[in-house]
C-alpha positions as CSV (number, residue, x, y, z in Angstrom):
1,M,41.5,21.2,29.0
2,K,41.8,23.5,32.1
3,K,39.7,21.0,34.1
4,I,42.0,18.1,33.2
5,I,45.1,20.0,34.2
6,L,43.6,20.9,37.6
7,I,42.6,17.3,38.3
8,S,46.2,16.1,37.5
9,I,47.7,18.6,40.0
10,V,45.3,17.5,42.7
11,I,46.3,13.8,42.2
12,L,50.0,14.6,42.3
13,L,49.6,16.5,45.5
14,S,47.7,13.7,47.1
15,I,50.4,11.2,46.2
16,C,53.1,13.4,47.7
17,T,51.2,13.8,50.9
18,L,50.7,10.0,51.2
19,S,54.4,9.3,50.6
20,A,55.4,11.8,53.3
21,Q,53.3,10.1,56.0
22,D,55.1,8.3,58.8
23,C,55.9,4.6,58.6
24,V,53.8,3.8,61.7
25,P,50.7,5.4,63.2
26,E,51.4,7.2,66.5
27,D,48.9,5.1,68.3
28,K,51.2,2.1,67.6
29,V,54.2,3.7,69.4
30,I,55.1,3.2,73.1
31,K,57.7,5.8,74.2
32,T,60.0,5.0,77.1
33,T,63.3,6.1,78.6
34,I,65.7,3.3,79.8
35,M,69.0,4.1,81.5
36,G,69.2,7.6,80.1
37,R,68.3,6.7,76.6
38,D,65.0,7.4,74.7
39,Y,63.3,4.5,72.9
40,E,60.1,3.7,71.0
41,F,58.7,0.3,71.0
42,I,56.7,-0.2,67.8
43,T,53.6,-2.4,68.1
44,V,53.6,-3.2,64.4
45,K,55.6,-6.1,63.0
46,K,57.9,-5.5,60.0
47,N,60.7,-7.4,58.3
48,W,64.2,-6.2,59.2
49,D,64.7,-4.0,56.1
50,D,61.4,-2.2,56.7
51,A,62.0,-1.9,60.4
52,N,65.4,-0.4,59.8
53,A,64.1,2.0,57.3
54,C,61.2,3.0,59.6
55,A,63.7,3.7,62.5
56,K,65.7,6.0,60.3
57,E,62.6,7.7,58.9
58,R,61.6,8.5,62.5
59,G,65.0,10.0,63.3
60,G,66.5,7.1,65.2
61,Y,67.9,3.6,64.5
62,L,67.2,0.0,65.3
63,M,68.4,-0.5,68.8
64,D,71.9,-1.7,69.5
65,I,73.2,-3.0,72.8
66,Q,76.6,-2.1,74.3
67,S,76.7,-3.5,77.8
68,Q,75.3,-6.3,80.0
69,E,73.4,-3.7,82.1
70,E,71.8,-2.3,79.0
71,N,71.0,-5.8,77.7
72,D,69.4,-6.7,81.0
73,S,67.4,-3.4,81.2
74,L,66.0,-3.8,77.7
75,T,65.1,-7.5,78.2
76,H,63.3,-6.6,81.4
77,F,61.3,-3.9,79.6
78,L,60.3,-6.3,76.8
79,L,59.3,-9.2,79.1
80,N,57.9,-7.3,82.1
81,T,57.3,-3.6,81.6
82,L,55.5,-4.0,78.3
83,R,53.3,-6.7,79.8
84,Y,52.4,-5.2,83.2
85,K,52.5,-1.5,82.5
86,Y,51.3,-1.3,78.9
87,S,49.3,-4.6,78.7
88,F,51.3,-5.7,75.7
89,N,52.3,-9.3,76.3
90,L,54.9,-10.4,73.7
91,L,55.1,-14.0,75.0
92,G,51.4,-14.2,75.3
93,Q,51.2,-13.4,71.6
94,G,53.6,-16.2,70.8
95,E,56.5,-13.8,69.9
96,E,59.9,-15.4,70.5
97,D,62.3,-12.5,69.5
98,I,62.5,-8.9,68.3
99,W,64.8,-7.3,65.8
100,L,68.2,-5.8,66.7
101,G,70.0,-3.3,64.5
102,A,72.7,-5.7,63.4
103,K,73.3,-7.5,60.1
104,V,76.0,-9.5,58.3
105,R,78.2,-8.9,55.2
106,Y,80.5,-11.5,53.8
107,D,83.7,-12.0,51.9
108,S,84.1,-15.1,49.8
109,S,87.5,-14.3,48.3
110,D,89.4,-16.5,50.8
111,F,90.0,-20.0,49.4
112,Q,89.6,-21.8,52.7
113,A,86.7,-20.0,54.4
114,V,84.0,-17.6,53.8
115,K,84.3,-14.6,56.2
116,L,81.2,-13.2,57.7
117,F,81.2,-9.9,59.4
118,W,78.4,-9.4,61.9
119,E,78.1,-5.7,62.7
120,W,75.8,-3.0,63.9
121,D,74.1,-1.0,61.1
122,N,74.6,2.1,63.2
123,A,78.1,2.7,64.6
124,P,77.1,2.6,68.3
125,Y,77.9,5.5,70.6
126,S,80.4,7.0,68.2
127,K,82.8,4.1,68.5
128,E,85.4,3.6,65.8
129,S,84.1,0.2,64.9
130,N,80.7,-1.3,64.6
131,L,82.0,-4.9,64.2
132,I,80.6,-7.5,66.6
133,T,82.0,-10.8,65.4
134,T,84.0,-12.2,62.5
135,Q,82.9,-15.7,61.6
136,Y,84.9,-18.1,59.5
137,D,82.7,-20.6,57.6
138,Y,85.2,-23.2,56.3
139,R,84.6,-24.6,52.9
140,N,85.9,-28.0,54.0
141,P,82.9,-30.0,55.3
142,L,85.1,-31.3,58.1
143,G,86.2,-27.8,59.2
144,E,84.3,-26.3,62.1
145,D,83.3,-22.6,62.2
146,S,85.5,-20.3,64.2
147,F,84.8,-16.8,65.6
148,E,86.7,-13.7,66.6
149,H,84.5,-11.5,68.8
150,S,85.1,-7.8,69.2
151,K,87.1,-6.7,72.3
152,S,85.9,-3.1,72.1
153,I,82.1,-3.5,72.1
154,F,79.7,-5.8,74.0
155,V,78.9,-9.2,72.5
156,N,76.0,-11.5,73.7
157,W,75.5,-14.4,71.3
158,G,73.9,-17.6,72.5
159,E,76.1,-20.4,73.9
160,W,78.3,-22.9,72.1
161,V,76.9,-26.3,73.1
162,S,77.7,-29.7,71.5
163,G,78.3,-28.2,68.0
164,Y,75.2,-25.8,68.2
165,Y,76.0,-22.1,68.4
166,Y,75.0,-18.6,67.4
167,P,75.5,-17.1,65.0
168,R,74.4,-20.4,63.3
169,P,75.9,-21.5,60.0
170,F,74.3,-19.3,57.4
171,E,72.0,-20.3,54.6
172,S,71.9,-17.0,52.8
173,P,74.1,-14.1,54.0
174,F,71.9,-11.7,52.2
175,K,68.9,-12.6,54.4
176,E,70.6,-13.1,57.7
177,K,70.0,-10.4,60.5
178,V,70.2,-10.4,64.3
179,A,67.4,-10.6,66.9
180,L,67.2,-10.7,70.6
181,T,65.5,-13.9,71.9
182,L,62.7,-13.6,74.4
183,V,62.6,-17.3,75.1
184,E,65.0,-20.1,76.0
185,I,66.2,-22.1,73.0
186,K,67.2,-25.7,73.5
187,I,68.7,-28.5,71.5
188,E,66.0,-31.2,71.0
189,E,68.5,-34.1,71.1
190,N,69.8,-33.4,74.6
191,N,67.6,-30.5,75.9
192,S,70.7,-28.3,76.3
193,T,70.2,-24.6,76.3
194,V,71.9,-22.7,73.4
195,A,70.3,-19.3,74.0
196,S,68.6,-17.7,77.1
197,P,66.2,-14.7,77.1
198,G,68.2,-11.6,76.3
199,Q,70.9,-13.3,74.2
200,W,71.3,-12.7,70.5
201,I,70.5,-15.0,67.6
202,N,70.7,-14.8,63.8
203,T,67.5,-15.3,61.7
204,F,66.0,-14.6,58.4
205,S,65.4,-10.9,57.7
206,D,62.2,-11.5,55.8
207,E,60.4,-12.6,59.0
208,E,58.1,-10.0,60.5
209,K,58.9,-9.0,64.1
210,Y,58.4,-6.2,66.5
211,F,61.2,-3.7,67.0
212,M,62.5,-0.8,69.1
213,I,63.9,2.5,67.9
214,D,66.9,4.0,69.8
215,Y,67.1,7.8,69.8
216,G,70.2,8.1,71.9
217,C,70.7,10.0,75.2
218,V,68.2,12.3,76.7
219,N,69.4,15.7,77.9
220,P,72.2,15.4,80.4
221,I,71.1,15.0,84.0
222,K,72.5,17.9,86.0
223,N,73.1,17.8,89.8
224,V,74.6,20.5,92.0
225,I,76.6,19.5,95.1
226,D,77.0,22.3,97.6
227,T,79.6,21.2,100.1
228,L,82.1,22.5,102.6
229,V,85.8,21.5,102.5
230,C,87.5,22.2,105.8
231,F,91.1,23.5,106.1
232,N,93.7,20.9,105.3
233,K,91.0,18.6,104.0
234,T,90.2,17.4,100.5
235,Y,87.0,16.4,98.6
236,P,87.1,13.5,96.0
237,F,85.5,14.6,92.8
238,G,85.5,12.1,90.0
239,D,89.1,11.3,89.2
240,S,90.4,14.4,90.9
241,T,90.7,15.9,94.4
242,I,89.4,19.3,95.4
243,S,91.3,21.2,98.1
244,T,90.4,24.9,97.4
245,A,87.2,26.8,97.2
246,G,85.7,27.2,93.7
247,F,83.1,26.1,91.2
248,Y,83.8,22.8,89.6
249,T,82.0,20.9,86.8
250,K,82.5,17.2,85.9
251,T,80.8,15.1,83.2
252,F,80.3,11.4,84.1
253,N,79.4,8.8,81.5
254,S,77.0,6.0,82.2
255,F,77.4,2.5,80.6
256,S,75.3,3.7,77.7
257,N,77.6,6.7,77.2
258,C,74.9,9.2,78.4
259,D,76.1,12.2,80.4
260,S,75.4,13.3,83.9
261,V,76.8,16.7,84.7
262,V,77.7,17.5,88.3
């Protein structure tokens, strides 16, 4: 009887140890810092739910994008830095997009239209709202979808061309998530471009894609300026003007809301 009890304890401990392991091996992680923010590119493909859970398990979140500069920097990393610095060619593998940390929820209580709320899963940079776009999918077959884009955070959907647009009319709101396209997407009928590399598209969440984890700002960059202000002269310092001797500190925010202390 004692032997049986010991065996049971060993099995339980082994199960607990396995469940506590990380969601990806460390040799599948590429660490980088882009515009003052720490990221990890995960070289293992997962569906959106598993990628989102993995990001949170590792202490971050699926990347969100809050400015054109940030969007361009991340797109450059994905298409160029990964390929030439880390020998990881996404396009060469046939990959066309990677996951973003945005999803959709919907409200079907309106008689005329179903409302879809496209939003970041993580409220980005401590902003009050994580809402990207409100989409109205009209129940009348003749009604055309309409959109209200956020005015407080960055929005970068594909273009509206000849009735084609992103976010596309949904098939299942429970399975729709957002990705960043790495390739140009065109309409077959007239060869018009509806999304360029770096723009956002909606796609099915059960597809397996690569993803990046955002860990937020690195430690603030600190710079010391030792200067001389002559008599009857002033020195511009941020949004203020210095005219007397002293020690002054100013925190400047970058586009990604990371701090630089001078």
